[in-house]
C-alpha positions in Angstrom: 0.0 0.3 0.1 1.2 3.3 -0.9 0.9 6.2 1.0 1.2 10.0 -0.5 3.1 12.2 2.9 2.5 15.7 2.2 3.8 19.2 4.4 1.6 21.9 4.5 1.6 25.4 5.9 -2.1 24.9 8.0 -4.8 27.9 7.3 -7.0 29.3 8.9 -9.9 26.8 8.6 -7.1 24.5 10.4 -7.9 26.5 13.2 -10.2 24.1 15.4 -8.4 21.1 14.7 -5.2 22.5 15.7 -7.0 23.6 18.8 -8.8 20.1 19.4 -4.9 18.8 18.9 -3.2 21.0 21.5 -5.4 20.8 23.8 -5.0 16.6 23.9 -2.2 15.5 25.8 -2.9 11.9 24.1 -1.9 13.5 20.8 0.5 16.0 21.4 2.4 14.0 24.4 3.9 14.7 27.2 7.5 16.9 26.0 6.2 18.0 22.2 5.3 21.1 23.9 8.5 22.6 24.4 7.1 23.4 27.7 4.8 26.2 26.7 0.9 26.0 28.1 -1.5 25.4 25.3 -3.2 29.0 23.1 -5.6 29.1 20.5 -4.2 28.3 16.6 -6.0 31.5 15.7 -3.8 34.0 16.7 -0.7 31.3 14.8 -3.4 31.7 11.5 -3.1 35.8 12.1 0.2 36.2 11.8 1.2 33.5 9.7 2.6 30.4 11.3 5.7 29.7 9.6 8.4 32.9 10.4 11.6 33.8 11.1 11.7 32.5 14.8 8.9 29.7 14.9 6.4 27.3 12.4 3.9 23.9 12.2 3.2 22.8 9.1 0.6 20.2 9.0 1.2 16.6 8.0 -0.9 15.1 5.9 -1.5 10.8 4.7 -3.5 10.6 1.3 -4.8 14.4 2.1 -6.2 14.0 5.6 -4.2 16.1 8.3 -2.4 13.0 10.4 0.3 16.0 12.4 2.3 18.6 12.8 5.9 19.7 12.5 6.9 22.3 15.3 10.0 24.2 15.0 11.2 26.7 18.0 14.4 28.1 18.5 16.9 26.9 21.3 16.2 28.4 25.0 19.3 28.2 26.8 21.8 31.0 24.6 24.3 28.8 24.0 23.0 26.1 22.2 22.5 26.4 18.5 19.7 25.6 16.2 15.9 24.5 16.8 14.1 22.5 18.8 11.9 20.5 16.0 8.7 18.8 17.3 6.7 15.7 14.9 3.8 14.8 16.5 0.9 11.8 14.9 -2.2 11.3 15.3 -2.4 7.9 17.4 -4.3 6.3 14.5 -0.9 6.7 12.2 1.4 6.1 14.7 0.5 2.5 15.3 0.7 1.6 11.4 
């Protein structure tokens, strides 16, 4: 079986889905939030989901959203690079 996987920038229409995923500890896991409290994706939808400080992409499998990829700057000044969090919806994780 072949699956087409695509990464795309979220849209305003994705805000309810992103908010539901962000509110679910089962979806986001214990550590994929970088220690930040959950907040609505509506603000990011207004500003844009990708800028020079952070970003979010939706992962689609055969056109269905199945997860996200997020990145933020490292919190420690001596660290260089971007921590990346990849989160997959539970049904996809078991395949």
